[in-house]
N, C-alpha and C positions, 0 to 999 in steps of 0.2 A: 661796552656791551653789557646790558642789564642781565643779571643772574636770573635764571627762570625759576619758576615755582617748582614744587615737588611733582615728580612722576611716579611717585610711589603709590599710585592709586590701584585699586583691584576691584573687580566686580565678583561677586559671590553668586553663581548661577546654579541653581537647584537642578537636579536631574529630571525632576517632575514638571519643569515650568511649561514645556510646550503643551503637555496634556492638560495642565491647569489653565492655560490661557485659552484653549480650545473650548473648555467647559465654560469659561467666563463668557466668551463670545456667544455660546448657544444659550446661556441665561439671559443675555442682553438683547438677543434678536428679536424675541417676541414683544419686548417692550418698545423697540424702536418701531416695529410694524404697527403696533397699536397707536403710537403717536403719530406716525405717517398717515394712518387711516384717518385720524382726527384733524391733523393740521395740513396735510399734504406731505410729499416726500421731503425729507430733511434729515439733519443730523441727529444723532441720539442725545448728545448734551451740546451745550451752546447752540441750541437750535434757533433762537431768535436773534438775528443781527440788529445791533444798534446803529451801526453806521458802517459804510464802506468808503475808502478813500484811496486815491493814487497819491504817491510821493516818491521820495528818493532816499536811499541810504548811502551816505557819504563816509567812506572809510578814512579815518584821520591819517595824517602823515606823522612820522616820528614815533610810531608804536615801538616797544621794546621787541626784540627778536622772538621771544616766547609767545607773543600774542600774534605774530604774523603768520597765520596758518588760515587755509580755507578762504572764506569770504573776507577775512581781515588781512590777507597776505600782503596787499600792496594798497596804497591810496588810490581810490577810485570812487565814482559815483554811479550806483546802481539804480535802476527803476525799481519801484517797490509797491505793492498792495498791501492794504491793511483792512482787516476785518474786526470790529469791536462788537462784543456780544454780551448777553447774559448767559451764564453758565447753565441755567435750568434746562431740563429736558422739555418741559412744557413751555408754550408761548403764553407769557404773562406781562402784565404792565412793568414798564421799566421802573416805576417807583417801588416795586416790591423788592424787598430785601434779597440779595443774590450775591455771589461771586461774579466778578466781570472778567471777561477775556479779551485779550488784545493779540491777535495773530498777524504775523508779518510774513509776507512772500516776497524774497529778494529775487529779482529777475535778472537773465543774462549771466547766470552762473554756469561754469563748465568745469568738470572734473569727474573724477570717480565717485559714484553715489553710494550712500550708506547701505541701499538696498541691492546694490549690484547695478552694473551698466553705468550710464553717464547722467549725472545731475544737470538739469537746466535751470533749476531755481532752488533756493534754500529757504525753508520754513523755520521760523521761530515762534513758539507759542507761549504767551505769558498769561498771568492772572494777577490779580491785585492782592496777593497774599505773599508771606515769606516762607511758609512752610505748608506742608500737604497735610490734609485732615486725617488721612488713613494710613495706617502702618505699612500696608502692602496691597496688592491689587485684589486679593480675596476679599479683604474687608471693604474696600472701596466699591466693589461690584455689589456686595451684599447691600451696602448702604444705598446705592442707586435703586437697586431692585425694591428694597423695602420701603424706600421713599414714596413709592407709587401707592402704598396702602396707608400712608400718613405716619406721623411722629410715634405713636405707639409700636408700630411694627420696627421702625428704625431703633428705638429704645431696646425693644426685646432683642433684636438681633446683636446689637452691641453687647448686651449683658451675656447673651449666650456665647459669644466669642471671647469676651474678656472677664467674665465674672461680674458680680454685682457692683463692686466698688469701681473696677476699672471700666466697666461699661458705662456707668453714670458719669465718670470723669470724661470719657471720650465723647459722650453725648453733650455734655456741657461745652466741650471745646468745639464740637461741630456746630452747635447753635450759635456760639459766639462767633465762629468764622462767617457763617451764612448771614447773620443778622448785622454784622459790623456796617455802620453807616458808610455810604459811598459819597466821597466829595467830588467825583467827576473824572473823566477821562484826561482833563487838562490839569489835574491836580495830584493825582495818586502815582506811585511807583508800581510797576508791574515786574514779576519775576517768573522764571521758567520752572522754579521750584525743584526740579531735578537736573542734573549735571549733564553735560555732553563733551565730546572730545574737542579740544583745539589743538590739532596736531597730535603730539605725544602727551599733552597735558589735559586736565579735566577742569571744566568751569562751569558755573551758572552764569545766566546773563539776566540783566534787569534794564527796563526803560524807565526813565525819569523825565518829566517835562522840564525843560530848561527855565521856563518862566511860569511856575506853578500858579494856577488860578482856579479856584473852587467854582463849581457850577452855581448859578444863581437859582432861583426858585423854579425856573422852567425845567422841562425834561432834559435829563443830562445829555441824550443823544441830540436834541436840538441845539443845546449849549455848544456841543463840539461842532456841529454843522455850521453854526453862526460864526464860531471862532474861525474856522479854516476858510470860511467864505470871505472873512475880512482880512485875513493874514495867515501865512503858513503857520502851523503848530509844529514845534520842533522839540524833540526828546534826545537826550543823550543815551546811547546804548553802552552799557558797561558790562565788563566780565569780572566775576569773582572766581579765582583760581583755587583749586584744591590745595590745602595745607597739610592736613593729617585726617586720619579716619575719626578721631575724637571730635574734631570741631567742625570739619566739612565732609561728613559721610557721604559715600557714594550710594549706599543701598538704603539709607533711612531718610525718607523725604519729609519726616515730621520735625527735623531739626533745621532751624534757620541758620544760614551761614552769617555769622556775625561780621559786620563790616571791620571791627578792630582786629579780627583774626585772617579775614580775607578781604582786603581793601578793594573796593570797586575800581576798576581801571576803565576809564571811558575810551572806546575804541571807535565809535561811530556816531553820526547824528542822522536820526530819522526825521524826515520833514514830510508832514502830511499836507497835501495842497487841496485847494477848492474843489477840484474835480472829483466827484464820486465815481465809484466802479462798480460794476456788476460782478461780484465774486462768489455768489451762492452756488454756482456749478463747479467751483474750484475745490481742490484739496488743500487744506492746511494741516499738515501732518508733521510731528516732531521728527519722523523717520524720512521726511521728504527733503533730502538734500545731500550734502557732500559726505564722504567717508571721513573727511577731516573733522566733521562735526556729528559723528555717530553718537546717538543718545546712549546714557549709561544709567544702570540701576534697574531694579526689578519692576518698579512702576513704568518706566519707559519701555522696557522689553514687553510688558503686557500691552502697552498702548499700541505696539507694533501690530498685534494680532486684532485688537479691538478697532482700530481705525480702519484696517483692511476690510473687516466685515461690515462696519458701518458705511464706508464709502461704497462698498459693493451693493449694499441694501438701498442706498439712495441713487444709484446709477451714476456715480462720480468716477468710476473706473473705466 
């Protein structure tokens, strides 16, 4: 039996979080309403879908005991849905620099839910980054709100929060994150950025194409569509387990979890098939799933409130 990773992880929950998260939702609500008035009802962020597909998530056999919790408890093939997206609030050309999202809904799940009651599906939300650009949810919400008034407003807000040197450093990092060239959904690795529980353990997840192939000159959404029409597109889903607070922090999403400290353990294969799916009316929520995979960290706790209000605003509840 393989020895399990550390269970000595802890969340640090501030007493004012619930009130702060409510204020954040109130700040974001008018922005979502304005975008919906312009583009039609939709999500606040990741509004524009690039592609939606049906597929399967195959849980591998022979996993160590510490990985066999929740969705990964036993070898099985689940039906799954995927939504590939641009992260921006606005609907813009796919060629425009942006962070890309890869949301997966695993169907046929049964068990106690993270939000209470019983879960019938498990959501995993990934982006093509290894660390989060904001230190906490307050900074993230400020950046999202300021971005609607342009780069000068974002820069001023970051300087106000972090001082001149710190603000400019964070602006440089944000610009590098958003402008990083995107080689395609069939090429890049996608990460949850924030951890969640795997039974008594804490882990982050990542998706990596098993046969990476960069997109050609064509639109990257068409590239994926053509690929899965010709043959299934297969990804490995790996878990990186918590080691210690210094190298795999629970509350600081700006720290990438290095592979030499938290080696990825491949636990499943995600296969996208040729049939596309209508997923725009569905919820893809990091809190949508099993109690065994409860999201961890301040950013994830803030997302619980933000996603609820966003879903309610677009009629997805």
